[in-house]
FIKOLZA-1660 file (N, C-alpha, C; in steps of 0.1 Angstrom, whole numbers, plus 5000, padded with zeros to 4 digits):
% residues 265
   i   px   py   pz ch aa at
   1 5008 4986 4999  A  M  N
   1 4999 4998 4999  A  M CA
   1 5008 5010 5000  A  M  C
   2 5007 5023 4990  A  Q  N
   2 5014 5034 4989  A  Q CA
   2 5009 5044 4998  A  Q  C
   3 5018 5053 5003  A  A  N
   3 5017 5061 5012  A  A CA
   3 5005 5074 5009  A  A  C
   4 5006 5073 4997  A  I  N
   4 4995 5084 4991  A  I CA
   4 4980 5080 4993  A  I  C
   5 4979 5066 4996  A  D  N
   5 4966 5061 4997  A  D CA
   5 4964 5062 5010  A  D  C
   6 4969 5068 5020  A  L  N
   6 4965 5067 5037  A  L CA
   6 4965 5083 5040  A  L  C
   7 4957 5084 5049  A  P  N
   7 4959 5099 5055  A  P CA
   7 4971 5101 5063  A  P  C
   8 4975 5113 5065  A  K  N
   8 4987 5113 5073  A  K CA
   8 4990 5108 5085  A  K  C
   9 4983 5110 5093  A  G  N
   9 4982 5102 5106  A  G CA
   9 4986 5087 5106  A  G  C
  10 4978 5080 5099  A  L  N
  10 4979 5066 5094  A  L CA
  10 4992 5063 5090  A  L  C
  11 4996 5070 5078  A  A  N
  11 5010 5069 5073  A  A CA
  11 5021 5071 5079  A  A  C
  12 5020 5078 5088  A  S  N
  12 5033 5080 5097  A  S CA
  12 5033 5072 5111  A  S  C
  13 5021 5061 5111  A  S  N
  13 5023 5054 5122  A  S CA
  13 5029 5038 5119  A  S  C
  14 5032 5030 5129  A  N  N
  14 5037 5019 5123  A  N CA
  14 5029 5008 5119  A  N  C
  15 5015 5012 5116  A  A  N
  15 5007 5003 5111  A  A CA
  15 5012 4995 5097  A  A  C
  16 5017 5001 5088  A  R  N
  16 5021 4994 5077  A  R CA
  16 5034 4985 5079  A  R  C
  17 5043 4988 5088  A  N  N
  17 5052 4980 5093  A  N CA
  17 5048 4970 5099  A  N  C
  18 5039 4971 5107  A  I  N
  18 5033 4957 5112  A  I CA
  18 5023 4949 5104  A  I  C
  19 5020 4953 5095  A  A  N
  19 5012 4945 5084  A  A CA
  19 5022 4941 5077  A  A  C
  20 5033 4943 5074  A  E  N
  20 5044 4938 5065  A  E CA
  20 5052 4927 5073  A  E  C
  21 5052 4929 5085  A  R  N
  21 5057 4918 5094  A  R CA
  21 5047 4908 5093  A  R  C
  22 5035 4908 5094  A  L  N
  22 5024 4898 5093  A  L CA
  22 5025 4893 5083  A  L  C
  23 5026 4898 5069  A  K  N
  23 5027 4891 5059  A  K CA
  23 5037 4880 5056  A  K  C
  24 5047 4881 5064  A  S  N
  24 5059 4869 5065  A  S CA
  24 5053 4858 5072  A  S  C
  25 5043 4860 5079  A  I  N
  25 5038 4846 5086  A  I CA
  25 5027 4838 5081  A  I  C
  26 5031 4824 5080  A  S  N
  26 5020 4817 5076  A  S CA
  26 5014 4810 5091  A  S  C
  27 5001 4814 5092  A  G  N
  27 4996 4815 5101  A  G CA
  27 4993 4799 5105  A  G  C
  28 4987 4790 5097  A  G  N
  28 4984 4777 5100  A  G CA
  28 4970 4776 5106  A  G  C
  29 4971 4770 5115  A  K  N
  29 4958 4771 5126  A  K CA
  29 4960 4781 5135  A  K  C
  30 4952 4788 5137  A  V  N
  30 4952 4801 5144  A  V CA
  30 4941 4801 5157  A  V  C
  31 4947 4804 5166  A  L  N
  31 4936 4808 5181  A  L CA
  31 4934 4819 5183  A  L  C
  32 4924 4825 5184  A  D  N
  32 4920 4841 5192  A  D CA
  32 4914 4842 5198  A  D  C
  33 4922 4845 5211  A  V  N
  33 4917 4845 5226  A  V CA
  33 4910 4859 5229  A  V  C
  34 4898 4857 5234  A  A  N
  34 4888 4872 5239  A  A CA
  34 4886 4879 5225  A  A  C
  35 4882 4868 5215  A  T  N
  35 4878 4872 5202  A  T CA
  35 4869 4882 5200  A  T  C
  36 4860 4888 5213  A  G  N
  36 4850 4897 5210  A  G CA
  36 4843 4896 5196  A  G  C
  37 4840 4903 5188  A  N  N
  37 4832 4903 5176  A  N CA
  37 4840 4898 5164  A  N  C
  38 4853 4894 5167  A  G  N
  38 4861 4886 5156  A  G CA
  38 4867 4898 5149  A  G  C
  39 4870 4910 5152  A  D  N
  39 4878 4920 5145  A  D CA
  39 4891 4918 5142  A  D  C
  40 4899 4909 5151  A  F  N
  40 4910 4910 5148  A  F CA
  40 4915 4895 5137  A  F  C
  41 4904 4887 5139  A  I  N
  41 4904 4875 5131  A  I CA
  41 4905 4882 5116  A  I  C
  42 4894 4891 5115  A  R  N
  42 4892 4896 5100  A  R CA
  42 4906 4902 5095  A  R  C
  43 4913 4912 5106  A  T  N
  43 4925 4917 5103  A  T CA
  43 4935 4909 5099  A  T  C
  44 4937 4897 5105  A  L  N
  44 4950 4886 5103  A  L CA
  44 4945 4878 5091  A  L  C
  45 4932 4878 5086  A  M  N
  45 4929 4872 5076  A  M CA
  45 4935 4878 5060  A  M  C
  46 4932 4892 5063  A  K  N
  46 4939 4903 5053  A  K CA
  46 4951 4905 5053  A  K  C
  47 4961 4902 5065  A  T  N
  47 4974 4903 5064  A  T CA
  47 4984 4894 5064  A  T  C
  48 4981 4882 5072  A  L  N
  48 4990 4868 5072  A  L CA
  48 4994 4864 5060  A  L  C
  49 5003 4860 5055  A  K  N
  49 5008 4855 5043  A  K CA
  49 4998 4843 5037  A  K  C
  50 4996 4836 5048  A  D  N
  50 4987 4825 5044  A  D CA
  50 4980 4819 5060  A  D  C
  51 4969 4812 5057  A  Y  N
  51 4966 4804 5071  A  Y CA
  51 4955 4793 5065  A  Y  C
  52 4954 4784 5075  A  G  N
  52 4947 4775 5071  A  G CA
  52 4931 4775 5080  A  G  C
  53 4931 4779 5090  A  S  N
  53 4917 4780 5098  A  S CA
  53 4919 4787 5112  A  S  C
  54 4909 4794 5118  A  F  N
  54 4907 4801 5127  A  F CA
  54 4896 4795 5138  A  F  C
  55 4901 4793 5152  A  V  N
  55 4892 4794 5162  A  V CA
  55 4893 4805 5172  A  V  C
  56 4882 4811 5173  A  G  N
  56 4879 4823 5183  A  G CA
  56 4872 4818 5195  A  G  C
  57 4877 4821 5208  A  V  N
  57 4871 4821 5218  A  V CA
  57 4869 4833 5228  A  V  C
  58 4854 4831 5235  A  D  N
  58 4853 4844 5244  A  D CA
  58 4845 4839 5254  A  D  C
  59 4843 4846 5264  A  S  N
  59 4835 4839 5274  A  S CA
  59 4821 4844 5275  A  S  C
  60 4820 4856 5267  A  S  N
  60 4806 4864 5266  A  S CA
  60 4798 4856 5255  A  S  C
  61 4788 4850 5255  A  E  N
  61 4778 4846 5249  A  E CA
  61 4772 4856 5237  A  E  C
  62 4770 4870 5241  A  K  N
  62 4767 4880 5233  A  K CA
  62 4781 4883 5222  A  K  C
  63 4793 4882 5227  A  E  N
  63 4802 4884 5217  A  E CA
  63 4804 4872 5209  A  E  C
  64 4802 4861 5214  A  V  N
  64 4805 4847 5206  A  V CA
  64 4795 4848 5193  A  V  C
  65 4782 4854 5198  A  K  N
  65 4769 4855 5184  A  K CA
  65 4772 4865 5177  A  K  C
  66 4778 4878 5183  A  S  N
  66 4783 4888 5172  A  S CA
  66 4791 4882 5161  A  S  C
  67 4805 4874 5167  A  A  N
  67 4816 4870 5161  A  A CA
  67 4811 4859 5151  A  A  C
  68 4803 4851 5154  A  R  N
  68 4795 4838 5144  A  R CA
  68 4790 4847 5132  A  R  C
  69 4780 4859 5135  A  K  N
  69 4774 4864 5125  A  K CA
  69 4782 4871 5115  A  K  C
  70 4794 4878 5120  A  R  N
  70 4804 4886 5114  A  R CA
  70 4813 4878 5104  A  R  C
  71 4814 4865 5109  A  L  N
  71 4824 4858 5102  A  L CA
  71 4815 4842 5096  A  L  C
  72 4804 4844 5094  A  K  N
  72 4798 4834 5088  A  K CA
  72 4804 4830 5075  A  K  C
  73 4807 4819 5069  A  G  N
  73 4809 4814 5057  A  G CA
  73 4826 4815 5056  A  G  C
  74 4835 4818 5067  A  K  N
  74 4848 4818 5067  A  K CA
  74 4852 4806 5073  A  K  C
  75 4865 4804 5072  A  S  N
  75 4872 4791 5080  A  S CA
  75 4874 4795 5093  A  S  C
  76 4862 4797 5102  A  V  N
  76 4864 4800 5116  A  V CA
  76 4854 4791 5124  A  V  C
  77 4858 4787 5136  A  R  N
  77 4849 4783 5145  A  R CA
  77 4852 4792 5155  A  R  C
  78 4839 4798 5160  A  I  N
  78 4838 4807 5172  A  I CA
  78 4831 4798 5184  A  I  C
  79 4839 4798 5197  A  M  N
  79 4833 4789 5206  A  M CA
  79 4832 4796 5219  A  M  C
  80 4825 4795 5227  A  K  N
  80 4822 4802 5245  A  K CA
  80 4832 4792 5250  A  K  C
  81 4842 4801 5258  A  M  N
  81 4851 4794 5266  A  M CA
  81 4859 4803 5275  A  M  C
  82 4862 4797 5287  A  D  N
  82 4870 4805 5298  A  D CA
  82 4885 4805 5294  A  D  C
  83 4888 4820 5291  A  A  N
  83 4903 4820 5284  A  A CA
  83 4915 4815 5296  A  A  C
  84 4911 4813 5308  A  E  N
  84 4920 4807 5318  A  E CA
  84 4919 4792 5318  A  E  C
  85 4910 4785 5312  A  D  N
  85 4909 4772 5310  A  D CA
  85 4909 4763 5297  A  D  C
  86 4917 4769 5286  A  L  N
  86 4914 4767 5276  A  L CA
  86 4911 4750 5270  A  L  C
  87 4900 4747 5268  A  Q  N
  87 4898 4731 5265  A  Q CA
  87 4904 4728 5249  A  Q  C
  88 4918 4731 5249  A  F  N
  88 4924 4723 5238  A  F CA
  88 4937 4716 5241  A  F  C
  89 4941 4704 5235  A  E  N
  89 4955 4698 5240  A  E CA
  89 4967 4708 5237  A  E  C
  90 4979 4703 5245  A  I  N
  90 4989 4708 5244  A  I CA
  90 4997 4709 5230  A  I  C
  91 5002 4723 5226  A  D  N
  91 5008 4721 5213  A  D CA
  91 4996 4720 5200  A  D  C
  92 4985 4727 5202  A  S  N
  92 4972 4726 5193  A  S CA
  92 4972 4733 5183  A  S  C
  93 4980 4747 5182  A  F  N
  93 4978 4757 5175  A  F CA
  93 4993 4763 5167  A  F  C
  94 4992 4768 5155  A  D  N
  94 5002 4775 5149  A  D CA
  94 5005 4787 5154  A  D  C
  95 4995 4792 5157  A  T  N
  95 4996 4810 5158  A  T CA
  95 4985 4811 5171  A  T  C
  96 4991 4818 5179  A  V  N
  96 4978 4822 5191  A  V CA
  96 4979 4837 5191  A  V  C
  97 4970 4843 5194  A  C  N
  97 4968 4858 5194  A  C CA
  97 4957 4865 5204  A  C  C
  98 4960 4877 5207  A  I  N
  98 4950 4883 5218  A  I CA
  98 4950 4899 5214  A  I  C
  99 4940 4903 5212  A  S  N
  99 4942 4919 5207  A  S CA
  99 4931 4930 5216  A  S  C
 100 4936 4938 5221  A  Y  N
 100 4929 4949 5228  A  Y CA
 100 4918 4940 5242  A  Y  C
 101 4929 4932 5246  A  S  N
 101 4917 4924 5256  A  S CA
 101 4926 4921 5269  A  S  C
 102 4938 4924 5270  A  L  N
 102 4945 4923 5285  A  L CA
 102 4938 4928 5294  A  L  C
 103 4933 4941 5293  A  H  N
 103 4926 4950 5306  A  H CA
 103 4913 4945 5308  A  H  C
 104 4908 4935 5300  A  H  N
 104 4894 4927 5302  A  H CA
 104 4899 4917 5312  A  H  C
 105 4910 4913 5315  A  L  N
 105 4915 4901 5321  A  L CA
 105 4915 4901 5335  A  L  C
 106 4911 4895 5343  A  D  N
 106 4912 4893 5356  A  D CA
 106 4929 4889 5364  A  D  C
 107 4932 4878 5355  A  R  N
 107 4946 4873 5356  A  R CA
 107 4951 4869 5342  A  R  C
 108 4961 4879 5338  A  V  N
 108 4966 4880 5325  A  V CA
 108 4975 4871 5323  A  V  C
 109 4985 4868 5331  A  E  N
 109 4994 4857 5334  A  E CA
 109 4989 4844 5330  A  E  C
 110 4978 4841 5339  A  K  N
 110 4971 4830 5337  A  K CA
 110 4968 4825 5322  A  K  C
 111 4961 4833 5318  A  V  N
 111 4952 4836 5304  A  V CA
 111 4966 4833 5291  A  V  C
 112 4978 4842 5294  A  L  N
 112 4988 4839 5285  A  L CA
 112 4992 4824 5285  A  L  C
 113 4996 4822 5301  A  A  N
 113 5002 4807 5301  A  A CA
 113 4997 4797 5293  A  A  C
 114 4981 4800 5293  A  E  N
 114 4974 4788 5287  A  E CA
 114 4976 4790 5273  A  E  C
 115 4977 4799 5268  A  M  N
 115 4978 4801 5254  A  M CA
 115 4991 4797 5250  A  M  C
 116 5002 4800 5258  A  K  N
 116 5014 4795 5252  A  K CA
 116 5017 4780 5254  A  K  C
 117 5008 4773 5263  A  R  N
 117 5004 4758 5264  A  R CA
 117 4999 4751 5251  A  R  C
 118 4991 4758 5248  A  V  N
 118 4985 4753 5233  A  V CA
 118 4990 4754 5220  A  V  C
 119 5000 4761 5223  A  L  N
 119 5008 4769 5211  A  L CA
 119 5020 4759 5208  A  L  C
 120 5022 4754 5196  A  K  N
 120 5033 4746 5190  A  K CA
 120 5048 4751 5192  A  K  C
 121 5057 4744 5195  A  P  N
 121 5071 4748 5195  A  P CA
 121 5073 4755 5177  A  P  C
 122 5077 4766 5181  A  G  N
 122 5081 4774 5169  A  G CA
 122 5068 4783 5162  A  G  C
 123 5058 4779 5169  A  G  N
 123 5046 4789 5167  A  G CA
 123 5047 4806 5172  A  G  C
 124 5036 4811 5163  A  H  N
 124 5038 4827 5166  A  H CA
 124 5030 4830 5178  A  H  C
 125 5033 4839 5185  A  F  N
 125 5024 4844 5197  A  F CA
 125 5024 4859 5194  A  F  C
 126 5010 4863 5193  A  I  N
 126 5007 4877 5189  A  I CA
 126 5001 4886 5199  A  I  C
 127 5006 4897 5204  A  I  N
 127 4997 4906 5214  A  I CA
 127 4993 4919 5208  A  I  C
 128 4983 4926 5207  A  Q  N
 128 4981 4938 5206  A  Q CA
 128 4973 4943 5218  A  Q  C
 129 4977 4956 5223  A  E  N
 129 4973 4962 5235  A  E CA
 129 4977 4975 5237  A  E  C
 130 4966 4983 5238  A  P  N
 130 4969 4997 5240  A  P CA
 130 4973 5002 5254  A  P  C
 131 4981 5012 5256  A  F  N
 131 4989 5017 5269  A  F CA
 131 4985 5031 5272  A  F  C
 132 4986 5034 5283  A  R  N
 132 4979 5046 5287  A  R CA
 132 4990 5060 5290  A  R  C
 133 5004 5057 5290  A  D  N
 133 5015 5065 5293  A  D CA
 133 5022 5067 5278  A  D  C
 134 5033 5075 5282  A  G  N
 134 5042 5079 5270  A  G CA
 134 5037 5091 5263  A  G  C
 135 5042 5094 5251  A  K  N
 135 5041 5104 5244  A  K CA
 135 5025 5101 5236  A  K  C
 136 5014 5109 5243  A  Q  N
 136 5002 5108 5236  A  Q CA
 136 4996 5122 5234  A  Q  C
 137 4988 5124 5224  A  T  N
 137 4982 5134 5221  A  T CA
 137 4972 5136 5230  A  T  C
 138 4965 5152 5231  A  E  N
 138 4954 5154 5241  A  E CA
 138 4942 5145 5237  A  E  C
 139 4941 5144 5222  A  A  N
 139 4929 5135 5217  A  A CA
 139 4929 5123 5222  A  A  C
 140 4944 5117 5223  A  Q  N
 140 4945 5102 5230  A  Q CA
 140 4940 5103 5242  A  Q  C
 141 4946 5113 5248  A  K  N
 141 4945 5115 5264  A  K CA
 141 4930 5114 5268  A  K  C
 142 4922 5121 5257  A  T  N
 142 4907 5119 5260  A  T CA
 142 4901 5106 5261  A  T  C
 143 4907 5100 5247  A  D  N
 143 4903 5084 5248  A  D CA
 143 4904 5077 5260  A  D  C
 144 4916 5080 5264  A  I  N
 144 4921 5071 5275  A  I CA
 144 4914 5073 5289  A  I  C
 145 4908 5088 5291  A  L  N
 145 4902 5093 5304  A  L CA
 145 4885 5085 5298  A  L  C
 146 4882 5085 5288  A  Q  N
 146 4869 5078 5286  A  Q CA
 146 4867 5065 5288  A  Q  C
 147 4878 5057 5283  A  H  N
 147 4879 5044 5286  A  H CA
 147 4878 5041 5301  A  H  C
 148 4887 5047 5310  A  H  N
 148 4890 5045 5324  A  H CA
 148 4875 5048 5330  A  H  C
 149 4868 5059 5328  A  W  N
 149 4855 5060 5330  A  W CA
 149 4845 5051 5328  A  W  C
 150 4848 5046 5313  A  E  N
 150 4837 5033 5314  A  E CA
 150 4841 5021 5319  A  E  C
 151 4854 5020 5323  A  T  N
 151 4858 5007 5331  A  T CA
 151 4850 5008 5344  A  T  C
 152 4850 5020 5350  A  E  N
 152 4843 5020 5365  A  E CA
 152 4830 5018 5361  A  E  C
 153 4821 5023 5354  A  I  N
 153 4809 5018 5349  A  I CA
 153 4806 5005 5347  A  I  C
 154 4813 4999 5342  A  D  N
 154 4811 4984 5339  A  D CA
 154 4814 4978 5351  A  D  C
 155 4826 4980 5359  A  S  N
 155 4828 4973 5370  A  S CA
 155 4814 4974 5381  A  S  C
 156 4807 4985 5380  A  L  N
 156 4795 4987 5387  A  L CA
 156 4785 4978 5385  A  L  C
 157 4787 4971 5369  A  Q  N
 157 4776 4964 5368  A  Q CA
 157 4779 4947 5365  A  Q  C
 158 4792 4946 5373  A  G  N
 158 4797 4933 5374  A  G CA
 158 4803 4928 5361  A  G  C
 159 4808 4935 5354  A  V  N
 159 4815 4934 5338  A  V CA
 159 4830 4937 5345  A  V  C
 160 4839 4925 5341  A  T  N
 160 4854 4928 5341  A  T CA
 160 4858 4937 5334  A  T  C
 161 4866 4946 5336  A  H  N
 161 4870 4960 5328  A  H CA
 161 4877 4966 5336  A  H  C
 162 4893 4967 5333  A  H  N
 162 4901 4972 5340  A  H CA
 162 4906 4985 5330  A  H  C
 163 4915 4994 5338  A  K  N
 163 4919 5005 5331  A  K CA
 163 4932 5003 5322  A  K  C
 164 4931 5011 5311  A  T  N
 164 4942 5008 5304  A  T CA
 164 4955 5007 5307  A  T  C
 165 4962 4997 5306  A  L  N
 165 4979 4994 5312  A  L CA
 165 4987 5003 5307  A  L  C
 166 4998 5005 5320  A  A  N
 166 5009 5013 5313  A  A CA
 166 5018 5004 5306  A  A  C
 167 5024 5011 5297  A  K  N
 167 5035 5003 5286  A  K CA
 167 5043 4994 5294  A  K  C
 168 5046 4998 5305  A  Q  N
 168 5059 4988 5311  A  Q CA
 168 5052 4975 5316  A  Q  C
 169 5040 4976 5320  A  K  N
 169 5033 4965 5324  A  K CA
 169 5031 4956 5312  A  K  C
 170 5026 4962 5303  A  I  N
 170 5025 4953 5290  A  I CA
 170 5039 4946 5285  A  I  C
 171 5051 4956 5286  A  L  N
 171 5063 4949 5281  A  L CA
 171 5068 4939 5290  A  L  C
 172 5066 4939 5304  A  N  N
 172 5069 4931 5314  A  N CA
 172 5063 4915 5312  A  N  C
 173 5048 4919 5309  A  V  N
 173 5040 4905 5308  A  V CA
 173 5046 4898 5296  A  V  C
 174 5051 4905 5285  A  I  N
 174 5057 4900 5272  A  I CA
 174 5072 4893 5275  A  I  C
 175 5078 4899 5284  A  R  N
 175 5091 4892 5288  A  R CA
 175 5089 4882 5297  A  R  C
 176 5080 4882 5304  A  N  N
 176 5078 4869 5311  A  N CA
 176 5075 4856 5304  A  N  C
 177 5070 4858 5294  A  L  N
 177 5064 4847 5282  A  L CA
 177 5078 4840 5279  A  L  C
 178 5090 4845 5279  A  K  N
 178 5102 4842 5278  A  K CA
 178 5101 4835 5261  A  K  C
 179 5099 4842 5253  A  L  N
 179 5096 4838 5238  A  L CA
 179 5109 4844 5232  A  L  C
 180 5113 4837 5219  A  R  N
 180 5123 4841 5210  A  R CA
 180 5119 4849 5198  A  R  C
 181 5130 4853 5191  A  E  N
 181 5126 4861 5178  A  E CA
 181 5118 4873 5183  A  E  C
 182 5116 4880 5191  A  V  N
 182 5106 4889 5195  A  V CA
 182 5107 4903 5185  A  V  C
 183 5096 4906 5179  A  N  N
 183 5094 4921 5176  A  N CA
 183 5086 4928 5182  A  N  C
 184 5086 4940 5187  A  I  N
 184 5079 4948 5194  A  I CA
 184 5077 4961 5185  A  I  C
 185 5065 4966 5182  A  F  N
 185 5065 4977 5176  A  F CA
 185 5053 4987 5184  A  F  C
 186 5054 4998 5184  A  E  N
 186 5046 5010 5189  A  E CA
 186 5038 5017 5179  A  E  C
 187 5026 5019 5179  A  S  N
 187 5018 5026 5170  A  S CA
 187 5008 5034 5176  A  S  C
 188 5003 5044 5168  A  T  N
 188 4994 5054 5170  A  T CA
 188 4981 5048 5163  A  T  C
 189 4982 5038 5155  A  H  N
 189 4972 5033 5146  A  H CA
 189 4973 5020 5145  A  H  C
 190 4957 5009 5146  A  P  N
 190 4960 4995 5147  A  P CA
 190 4960 4992 5132  A  P  C
 191 4965 4981 5128  A  V  N
 191 4964 4977 5115  A  V CA
 191 4950 4975 5107  A  V  C
 192 4941 4974 5115  A  R  N
 192 4929 4973 5110  A  R CA
 192 4925 4986 5102  A  R  C
 193 4931 5000 5104  A  C  N
 193 4928 5012 5100  A  C CA
 193 4933 5014 5086  A  C  C
 194 4942 5004 5078  A  L  N
 194 4946 5001 5068  A  L CA
 194 4936 4998 5059  A  L  C
 195 4927 4991 5064  A  F  N
 195 4916 4986 5055  A  F CA
 195 4904 4989 5057  A  F  C
 196 4902 5001 5066  A  C  N
 196 4889 5011 5071  A  C CA
 196 4884 5017 5057  A  C  C
 197 4873 5019 5054  A  S  N
 197 4867 5027 5043  A  S CA
 197 4866 5040 5050  A  S  C
 198 4867 5043 5062  A  D  N
 198 4866 5055 5070  A  D CA
 198 4878 5060 5077  A  D  C
 199 4889 5053 5069  A  K  N
 199 4903 5058 5073  A  K CA
 199 4904 5075 5073  A  K  C
 200 4902 5079 5064  A  F  N
 200 4905 5094 5063  A  F CA
 200 4896 5104 5072  A  F  C
 201 4883 5100 5073  A  R  N
 201 4875 5104 5082  A  R CA
 201 4879 5101 5098  A  R  C
 202 4884 5089 5099  A  C  N
 202 4889 5087 5114  A  C CA
 202 4903 5091 5117  A  C  C
 203 4907 5096 5109  A  D  N
 203 4923 5102 5109  A  D CA
 203 4920 5114 5116  A  D  C
 204 4908 5122 5115  A  D  N
 204 4909 5136 5120  A  D CA
 204 4903 5132 5134  A  D  C
 205 4910 5137 5145  A  P  N
 205 4904 5136 5159  A  P CA
 205 4894 5147 5160  A  P  C
 206 4890 5156 5153  A  K  N
 206 4881 5165 5156  A  K CA
 206 4870 5162 5145  A  K  C
 207 4867 5147 5138  A  N  N
 207 4858 5148 5129  A  N CA
 207 4846 5150 5139  A  N  C
 208 4836 5156 5132  A  R  N
 208 4824 5160 5139  A  R CA
 208 4814 5146 5142  A  R  C
 209 4813 5138 5132  A  Q  N
 209 4804 5126 5136  A  Q CA
 209 4811 5117 5144  A  Q  C
 210 4825 5117 5143  A  I  N
 210 4830 5105 5155  A  I CA
 210 4831 5111 5167  A  I  C
 211 4830 5124 5170  A  M  N
 211 4831 5133 5183  A  M CA
 211 4814 5129 5188  A  M  C
 212 4805 5132 5179  A  N  N
 212 4792 5131 5185  A  N CA
 212 4787 5117 5188  A  N  C
 213 4793 5107 5181  A  E  N
 213 4791 5093 5184  A  E CA
 213 4795 5090 5197  A  E  C
 214 4808 5096 5201  A  S  N
 214 4812 5094 5215  A  S CA
 214 4804 5102 5226  A  S  C
 215 4801 5111 5224  A  I  N
 215 4792 5120 5234  A  I CA
 215 4780 5113 5234  A  I  C
 216 4773 5109 5225  A  R  N
 216 4761 5100 5225  A  R CA
 216 4762 5087 5233  A  R  C
 217 4776 5081 5234  A  E  N
 217 4777 5067 5240  A  E CA
 217 4779 5071 5257  A  E  C
 218 4785 5084 5258  A  I  N
 218 4786 5089 5272  A  I CA
 218 4773 5093 5278  A  I  C
 219 4763 5098 5269  A  D  N
 219 4750 5102 5275  A  D CA
 219 4743 5089 5277  A  D  C
 220 4745 5081 5270  A  S  N
 220 4736 5067 5273  A  S CA
 220 4741 5060 5284  A  S  C
 221 4756 5060 5288  A  A  N
 221 4763 5056 5301  A  A CA
 221 4756 5063 5312  A  A  C
 222 4756 5076 5311  A  I  N
 222 4750 5085 5321  A  I CA
 222 4735 5083 5324  A  I  C
 223 4728 5080 5313  A  D  N
 223 4712 5075 5316  A  D CA
 223 4713 5062 5324  A  D  C
 224 4724 5053 5322  A  K  N
 224 4721 5041 5328  A  K CA
 224 4725 5044 5346  A  K  C
 225 4734 5052 5345  A  L  N
 225 4738 5053 5361  A  L CA
 225 4726 5059 5368  A  L  C
 226 4715 5064 5364  A  K  N
 226 4705 5069 5369  A  K CA
 226 4699 5060 5380  A  K  C
 227 4700 5045 5374  A  K  N
 227 4695 5035 5381  A  K CA
 227 4702 5032 5393  A  K  C
 228 4714 5035 5395  A  H  N
 228 4725 5030 5403  A  H CA
 228 4721 5038 5417  A  H  C
 229 4720 5029 5427  A  P  N
 229 4713 5035 5441  A  P CA
 229 4721 5042 5450  A  P  C
 230 4735 5044 5449  A  D  N
 230 4746 5052 5455  A  D CA
 230 4744 5067 5451  A  D  C
 231 4737 5075 5455  A  L  N
 231 4737 5088 5450  A  L CA
 231 4752 5095 5447  A  L  C
 232 4762 5094 5456  A  Q  N
 232 4775 5100 5457  A  Q CA
 232 4782 5095 5445  A  Q  C
 233 4782 5080 5441  A  I  N
 233 4789 5077 5431  A  I CA
 233 4784 5079 5420  A  I  C
 234 4771 5079 5419  A  R  N
 234 4760 5084 5406  A  R CA
 234 4765 5095 5401  A  R  C
 235 4764 5108 5413  A  T  N
 235 4766 5121 5409  A  T CA
 235 4782 5122 5404  A  T  C
 236 4793 5115 5410  A  R  N
 236 4805 5118 5406  A  R CA
 236 4807 5115 5393  A  R  C
 237 4802 5104 5390  A  L  N
 237 4805 5096 5377  A  L CA
 237 4798 5104 5367  A  L  C
 238 4788 5110 5367  A  Q  N
 238 4779 5117 5359  A  Q CA
 238 4786 5132 5357  A  Q  C
 239 4792 5138 5368  A  E  N
 239 4801 5149 5366  A  E CA
 239 4813 5146 5359  A  E  C
 240 4820 5134 5360  A  E  N
 240 4831 5132 5353  A  E CA
 240 4828 5130 5338  A  E  C
 241 4816 5123 5335  A  G  N
 241 4811 5123 5321  A  G CA
 241 4812 5134 5315  A  G  C
 242 4806 5146 5321  A  E  N
 242 4801 5156 5315  A  E CA
 242 4815 5164 5311  A  E  C
 243 4827 5163 5319  A  K  N
 243 4839 5169 5319  A  K CA
 243 4846 5160 5307  A  K  C
 244 4843 5147 5303  A  I  N
 244 4849 5142 5294  A  I CA
 244 4844 5145 5281  A  I  C
 245 4831 5149 5280  A  K  N
 245 4823 5154 5269  A  K CA
 245 4829 5169 5262  A  K  C
 246 4832 5177 5274  A  E  N
 246 4838 5189 5271  A  E CA
 246 4852 5188 5265  A  E  C
 247 4862 5179 5271  A  R  N
 247 4869 5175 5264  A  R CA
 247 4872 5170 5249  A  R  C
 248 4861 5163 5247  A  I  N
 248 4860 5159 5234  A  I CA
 248 4858 5169 5224  A  I  C
 249 4849 5180 5230  A  K  N
 249 4846 5191 5220  A  K CA
 249 4860 5201 5218  A  K  C
 250 4866 5199 5231  A  K  N
 250 4879 5209 5228  A  K CA
 250 4891 5200 5220  A  K  C
 251 4892 5189 5224  A  Y  N
 251 4906 5184 5215  A  Y CA
 251 4903 5174 5206  A  Y  C
 252 4887 5166 5204  A  G  N
 252 4888 5157 5195  A  G CA
 252 4890 5142 5203  A  G  C
 253 4890 5133 5196  A  L  N
 253 4891 5120 5200  A  L CA
 253 4901 5111 5191  A  L  C
 254 4911 5103 5197  A  A  N
 254 4919 5094 5189  A  A CA
 254 4921 5085 5196  A  A  C
 255 4922 5072 5190  A  E  N
 255 4928 5060 5198  A  E CA
 255 4939 5060 5205  A  E  C
 256 4943 5055 5218  A  A  N
 256 4954 5056 5225  A  A CA
 256 4965 5046 5217  A  A  C
 257 4980 5050 5218  A  S  N
 257 4988 5042 5210  A  S CA
 257 4988 5027 5216  A  S  C
 258 4994 5019 5209  A  H  N
 258 4995 5005 5216  A  H CA
 258 5009 4998 5210  A  H  C
 259 5011 4987 5217  A  V  N
 259 5022 4980 5216  A  V CA
 259 5017 4966 5207  A  V  C
 260 5024 4961 5197  A  F  N
 260 5021 4950 5187  A  F CA
 260 5033 4943 5190  A  F  C
 261 5032 4931 5196  A  F  N
 261 5040 4921 5199  A  F CA
 261 5038 4910 5189  A  F  C
 262 5051 4903 5186  A  I  N
 262 5051 4890 5180  A  I CA
 262 5066 4883 5183  A  I  C
 263 5062 4872 5188  A  G  N
 263 5070 4862 5194  A  G CA
 263 5069 4847 5187  A  G  C
 264 5081 4838 5192  A  K  N
 264 5078 4826 5190  A  K CA
 264 5080 4818 5197  A  K  C
 265 5074 4806 5202  A  K  N
 265 5077 4796 5213  A  K CA
 265 5090 4791 5212  A  K  C
% end
C-alpha cells in the first residue's frame, strides 16, 4: 500500500510496518483469545501470508453470537470458553493471538500461560494492547480518560473491565513469556485502519461525526447511571462524564497508542 493512499496520521504510524511483518507469517491453525466480535481475526485474514483456519474463543455469549454472525462463511469456529482454562490439547495451534483484551482479564498471566501451552513449538504468539502513558496527544488522552470512566461503570455492573495498562506493564508481561525472535512495535494506529473505508474520516481527531458518536455513548452511560442506588457515586460519575464530553469538544478523540508484539515459542 502506497503512502499516498493513506491519511497523514495513519501513514506516519507503524501500522504498515506491522502489516508487512504479518505478511511474512504463515498462520496455519490460529487461535484468537477473547475474540470479541472477531475484528482481529478479520485483520489477520487480510494480513497473514496464509492460514489454514481460525478458532475464536470468548467467555461472553453475546460476543460469540456477534463473531459468528460477522464471520459466517469463513474458515472460522467461534466457541464460548474461559480463557483461563482453554479446552485444547498441548501444542494444538500454529499461531495464538489476543488483541485489545489484556485489560479485560483478571488474571493476565494465567491466560497467556494457557495460550502458550496450546501453542506449538516454533509457533507465533501475537499480542496487541493499548497503553495509557508515554507520548500521547490530547485527543488520545481524552480517549484514555473515557475508557477509564467506562471501566468504572462496567465494574459497577459486574463486568470485568480494567483501566488501560501502562506500557511497562505490557512489556513485563511479554518478557515473562520467555519467547524468542521477538518483535515489538509501537503504533498510534492499529493495522485494521489500513483496510477501513473511513480511514480518512477517522484520522481527524475532531471529525464531528466521531465526536458526536462518543458523546452519545457517554450520554447513554450517564442515563444508565440513574438506576445506581448510590447517589454519591452516581453524581461523581455523571460529573466526570460531562467533563469528558467537554474534552471531546475541545481536543477531539483518537485511539490510544498500542504495543504490537510478535514472538515465537
